[in-house]
C-alpha positions as CSV (number, residue, x, y, z in Angstrom):
1,M,96.0,-78.9,95.1
2,T,96.3,-81.0,98.2
3,I,94.2,-80.4,101.3
4,S,97.3,-79.1,103.2
5,Q,98.0,-76.7,100.3
6,E,94.4,-75.5,100.4
7,V,94.7,-74.9,104.1
8,A,98.0,-73.1,103.8
9,S,96.5,-70.9,100.9
10,G,93.5,-70.1,103.1
11,I,95.7,-69.1,106.0
12,E,97.9,-66.9,103.7
13,S,94.7,-65.2,102.3
14,A,93.4,-64.5,105.8
15,V,96.7,-63.0,106.9
16,A,96.8,-60.9,103.7
17,V,93.5,-59.2,104.5
18,A,93.8,-59.1,108.3
19,P,93.0,-55.6,109.6
20,V,96.0,-53.4,110.6
21,V,94.1,-51.9,113.4
22,E,91.1,-53.4,115.3
23,L,89.2,-51.8,118.2
24,E,86.1,-53.4,119.8
25,D,84.0,-51.6,122.4
26,V,87.0,-49.5,123.6
27,T,86.3,-47.1,126.4
28,K,88.6,-44.7,128.3
29,A,87.7,-42.2,131.0
30,F,89.8,-39.6,132.8
31,G,88.1,-39.1,136.1
32,T,84.5,-38.1,135.2
33,V,85.4,-37.2,131.6
34,Q,84.5,-40.0,129.1
35,A,87.2,-39.4,126.4
36,V,86.4,-42.6,124.4
37,R,83.0,-44.4,124.6
38,G,82.6,-47.9,123.2
39,V,84.6,-47.3,120.0
40,T,84.6,-50.1,117.4
41,L,86.4,-49.9,114.1
42,S,88.7,-51.7,111.7
43,V,91.4,-50.3,109.4
44,A,92.4,-52.4,106.4
45,P,95.9,-52.5,104.9
46,G,96.8,-49.8,102.4
47,Q,94.1,-47.4,103.5
48,V,94.4,-43.7,104.4
49,Y,92.0,-43.8,107.3
50,G,90.8,-40.6,108.9
51,V,89.8,-40.1,112.5
52,L,87.6,-37.0,112.3
53,G,86.0,-34.9,115.0
54,P,86.0,-31.5,116.7
55,N,88.5,-30.6,119.4
56,G,87.8,-32.8,122.5
57,A,86.1,-35.5,120.5
58,G,88.6,-38.2,121.6
59,K,90.9,-38.4,118.5
60,T,94.2,-38.0,120.2
61,T,93.2,-40.3,123.1
62,L,92.3,-43.0,120.6
63,L,95.6,-42.7,118.9
64,R,97.5,-42.9,122.2
65,I,95.6,-46.0,123.1
66,L,96.8,-47.6,119.8
67,L,100.4,-46.8,120.7
68,G,100.1,-48.0,124.3
69,L,100.7,-44.5,125.7
70,V,97.2,-44.7,127.3
71,R,95.6,-47.9,128.6
72,S,91.9,-48.4,127.7
73,D,89.5,-49.1,130.6
74,R,87.5,-51.6,128.6
75,G,87.5,-53.3,125.2
76,R,89.8,-55.1,122.8
77,V,92.6,-53.4,120.9
78,R,94.9,-55.0,118.3
79,V,97.5,-53.2,116.3
80,L,99.3,-55.2,113.6
81,G,97.8,-58.3,115.2
82,R,99.3,-57.6,118.6
83,A,98.4,-55.8,121.8
84,P,99.2,-52.0,122.1
85,A,102.9,-51.3,123.1
86,D,104.0,-54.8,122.0
87,P,107.7,-54.3,121.1
88,V,107.4,-56.3,117.9
89,A,104.4,-54.2,116.7
90,L,106.0,-50.9,117.8
91,R,109.1,-51.6,115.6
92,D,106.7,-51.5,112.6
93,I,104.8,-48.4,113.6
94,G,105.8,-44.8,112.9
95,A,103.9,-42.0,114.9
96,L,103.6,-38.3,115.1
97,I,101.4,-37.4,118.1
98,E,100.6,-33.7,118.7
99,S,103.6,-31.4,118.2
100,P,106.9,-33.1,117.4
101,A,109.6,-32.6,120.0
102,F,113.2,-32.1,119.0
103,V,116.4,-30.7,120.5
104,P,116.2,-27.1,119.2
105,H,119.9,-26.3,119.1
106,L,120.7,-29.4,117.0
107,S,120.1,-29.6,113.3
108,G,117.3,-31.6,111.8
109,R,119.8,-34.2,110.5
110,V,121.4,-34.7,113.9
111,N,118.1,-35.0,115.6
112,L,117.1,-37.8,113.2
113,R,120.5,-39.5,113.6
114,V,120.0,-39.6,117.4
115,L,116.6,-41.2,116.9
116,A,117.8,-43.7,114.3
117,R,120.8,-44.7,116.5
118,A,118.5,-45.3,119.5
119,R,116.4,-47.7,117.4
120,G,119.4,-49.5,116.0
121,L,118.8,-48.2,112.4
122,P,121.6,-47.5,109.9
123,A,122.6,-43.9,109.2
124,T,121.4,-44.2,105.7
125,E,117.8,-44.1,107.0
126,V,118.3,-40.4,107.9
127,G,119.0,-39.4,104.3
128,R,116.2,-41.5,103.0
129,V,113.5,-39.9,105.2
130,L,114.8,-36.4,104.6
131,R,114.4,-36.9,100.9
132,I,110.9,-38.2,101.3
133,V,109.8,-35.1,103.2
134,D,111.8,-32.7,101.1
135,L,114.0,-31.4,103.9
136,E,117.4,-32.1,102.5
137,N,118.3,-28.5,101.9
138,A,117.4,-27.5,105.5
139,A,118.7,-30.7,107.1
140,D,121.8,-29.1,108.6
141,R,120.1,-26.0,110.0
142,R,119.3,-25.8,113.7
143,V,115.7,-26.9,114.4
144,T,115.2,-23.7,116.4
145,G,115.2,-21.8,113.1
146,Y,112.6,-24.1,111.5
147,S,109.1,-22.9,110.6
148,L,106.2,-24.7,112.1
149,G,105.6,-26.4,108.8
150,M,109.3,-27.6,108.6
151,R,108.9,-29.0,112.1
152,Q,105.9,-30.9,111.1
153,R,107.7,-32.4,108.1
154,L,110.7,-33.3,110.3
155,G,108.2,-35.0,112.7
156,V,106.9,-37.0,109.7
157,A,110.5,-37.9,108.8
158,A,111.1,-39.2,112.3
159,A,107.9,-41.3,112.0
160,L,109.2,-42.8,108.8
161,L,112.4,-44.1,110.2
162,G,112.6,-47.8,109.8
163,D,110.1,-47.8,107.0
164,P,107.0,-48.7,109.1
165,S,104.0,-50.5,107.7
166,L,101.7,-48.4,109.8
167,L,101.9,-44.6,110.2
168,I,99.8,-42.8,112.9
169,L,99.7,-39.1,112.4
170,D,97.9,-36.7,114.7
171,E,96.9,-33.5,112.9
172,P,99.8,-33.7,110.4
173,T,98.7,-30.4,108.6
174,N,98.6,-28.5,111.9
175,G,100.0,-25.0,111.4
176,L,100.8,-25.4,107.7
177,D,100.1,-22.7,105.1
178,P,98.0,-23.7,102.0
179,E,101.2,-24.7,100.1
180,G,102.4,-26.8,103.0
181,M,99.0,-28.5,103.3
182,A,99.0,-29.4,99.6
183,A,102.5,-30.8,99.9
184,M,101.5,-32.8,103.0
185,R,98.5,-34.2,101.2
186,T,100.6,-35.4,98.3
187,L,103.1,-36.9,100.8
188,I,100.4,-38.8,102.6
189,R,99.0,-40.2,99.4
190,D,102.5,-41.3,98.3
191,L,103.1,-42.9,101.6
192,S,99.9,-44.9,101.4
193,R,101.4,-46.9,98.5
194,V,103.7,-48.6,100.9
195,S,102.1,-48.1,104.3
196,T,98.7,-47.9,106.0
197,V,98.1,-44.3,107.2
198,L,95.9,-43.5,110.2
199,L,95.5,-39.8,110.7
200,S,93.4,-37.5,112.9
201,S,92.2,-34.1,111.9
202,H,89.6,-31.5,112.5
203,L,90.2,-29.9,109.0
204,L,87.3,-31.5,107.1
205,G,88.5,-30.3,103.7
206,E,91.8,-31.9,104.2
207,V,90.3,-35.3,105.2
208,Q,87.9,-35.2,102.2
209,Q,90.9,-34.8,99.8
210,V,93.2,-37.4,101.3
211,C,91.3,-40.2,103.1
212,D,89.8,-43.4,101.7
213,R,87.6,-44.0,104.8
214,V,86.8,-42.1,107.9
215,V,85.4,-42.5,111.4
216,V,83.5,-39.5,112.8
217,L,83.8,-39.1,116.6
218,D,81.7,-36.8,118.7
219,R,82.2,-36.6,122.5
220,G,84.1,-39.9,122.4
221,R,81.4,-41.8,120.4
222,V,81.4,-43.1,116.9
223,V,78.6,-41.3,115.0
224,A,79.6,-42.6,111.5
225,E,82.2,-44.8,109.9
226,D,82.3,-45.3,106.2
227,S,84.0,-44.2,103.0
228,V,84.0,-40.4,102.4
229,S,81.8,-40.8,99.3
230,A,79.2,-42.9,101.3
231,L,79.1,-40.3,104.1
232,L,78.5,-37.5,101.6
233,A,75.6,-39.5,100.2
234,Q,74.2,-40.6,103.5
235,S,71.4,-37.9,103.8
236,G,68.1,-38.7,102.2
237,S,67.7,-35.2,100.9
238,M,69.9,-33.5,98.3
239,R,70.8,-30.0,97.4
240,V,69.9,-28.7,93.9
241,A,70.4,-25.5,92.1
242,V,67.7,-24.2,89.7
243,W,68.1,-21.8,86.8
244,G,64.9,-20.5,85.2
245,R,63.4,-17.4,83.7
246,P,61.7,-15.3,84.9
247,L,63.4,-16.1,88.2
248,D,60.9,-14.1,90.3
249,V,58.1,-16.4,89.1
250,A,60.2,-19.5,89.8
251,E,60.9,-18.2,93.3
252,T,57.2,-17.6,93.9
253,V,56.3,-21.1,92.8
254,L,58.9,-22.8,95.0
255,K,58.1,-20.8,98.1
256,S,54.4,-21.5,97.7
257,H,55.0,-25.3,98.0
258,P,55.7,-26.6,101.5
259,A,58.3,-29.1,100.4
260,W,60.3,-26.4,98.5
261,S,59.6,-23.3,100.6
262,G,63.2,-23.2,101.9
263,A,64.5,-22.2,98.5
264,I,67.1,-19.5,98.6
265,R,67.9,-17.0,95.9
266,T,71.6,-16.5,95.3
267,E,73.1,-13.0,95.5
268,D,75.3,-13.5,92.5
269,A,74.1,-10.9,90.0
270,E,76.0,-12.5,87.1
271,D,74.5,-15.9,87.6
272,P,71.2,-15.7,89.6
273,H,69.6,-18.9,90.5
274,L,67.7,-20.7,93.3
275,R,69.1,-23.3,95.7
276,L,67.1,-25.7,97.8
277,E,67.1,-29.1,99.7
278,L,64.7,-31.8,98.5
279,D,64.3,-35.5,98.0
280,Q,65.5,-36.7,94.6
281,D,62.1,-38.2,93.8
282,D,60.6,-34.7,94.0
283,I,62.7,-33.2,91.1
284,P,60.2,-34.2,88.3
285,A,57.3,-32.6,90.2
286,L,59.3,-29.5,90.8
287,V,60.2,-29.1,87.1
288,R,56.5,-29.7,86.1
289,A,55.3,-27.0,88.6
290,L,57.8,-24.5,87.2
291,V,56.9,-25.2,83.6
292,E,53.1,-25.1,84.3
293,A,53.7,-21.6,85.9
294,G,55.3,-20.4,82.6
295,V,58.9,-20.7,83.8
296,D,61.5,-21.5,81.2
297,V,63.6,-24.1,83.1
298,Q,67.2,-23.8,81.9
299,E,69.0,-26.1,84.2
300,V,68.5,-28.2,87.4
301,R,71.8,-29.3,88.8
302,R,72.6,-31.5,91.8
303,E,75.2,-29.9,94.1
304,H,77.6,-32.2,96.0
305,R,77.6,-31.8,99.7
306,S,80.9,-31.1,101.4
307,L,82.3,-33.3,104.1
308,E,81.9,-30.3,106.4
309,E,78.1,-30.2,105.8
310,A,77.8,-34.0,106.3
311,F,80.0,-33.8,109.5
312,F,77.9,-31.0,111.1
313,A,74.7,-32.9,110.2
314,L,76.1,-36.1,111.9
315,T,77.4,-34.4,115.0
316,T,74.3,-32.3,115.4
317,D,72.1,-35.4,115.3
318,A,74.4,-37.1,117.8
319,G,74.4,-34.2,120.1
320,S,70.6,-34.0,120.1
321,G,70.4,-37.4,121.7
322,E,72.4,-36.4,124.7
């Protein structure tokens, strides 16, 4: 390989792994309200990346900044290697921000045709996106008769026009029933095979099931940014469940020890056991103490934290520093 070929190969590799979205120290205020405070993050190609936080955390503002709908006060923003609102980048971005807006007396198909025509896209695009979101059977009904879930799917269909490489979805499961949420999760995972998906949500269980990586915002600040599995394992303590007989003796042993005194007895009469938080290194000492007290230890099981528990721990810690 010649030097010029090596240089060209290096450039191609760098381009291939270039982040789809980059933010560095991005800040935005509305009057005295700091909506986004020094946010830095990077989204790699092919990820389903979640922007997580309670209402008012700055999620929608952040997405609007990426689309150029809101200008940041400070910081560097790049989307598909370009500045926000750059026409070249926008042609390769599909977005659903807040509630989708359509002409209610027109059908879903006609609404999409109008949007496709405005973007100079062929009419065949409409049929393609309707198939993806499974709205073909309802495509010729007026949007005014659509359920909230159908409107959400139509909004996703509109975002998919032009086959974008980046999808930005703000609360895509908003208003959906459990069946609709499951269908949307499947759709997002399918879309991630051909696009990078950046989505915001306050529904922690949904994020846990669909996202590869998440950033947690609280009052405009980043309080954590990692893979979902890493966030769940972030705490130094862990939760365990203990089965032993007699359970009353086991409970007395645990509550007499300062490190284990927070043990809680379950109310499940069919499967009584104890649950507690402790450091992983303390498990052998716990088992020894139970055995020495005459407890027949049947099982000690680690229980996985939910993203909801990790989220509340993170935002509580962040809030305490205010």
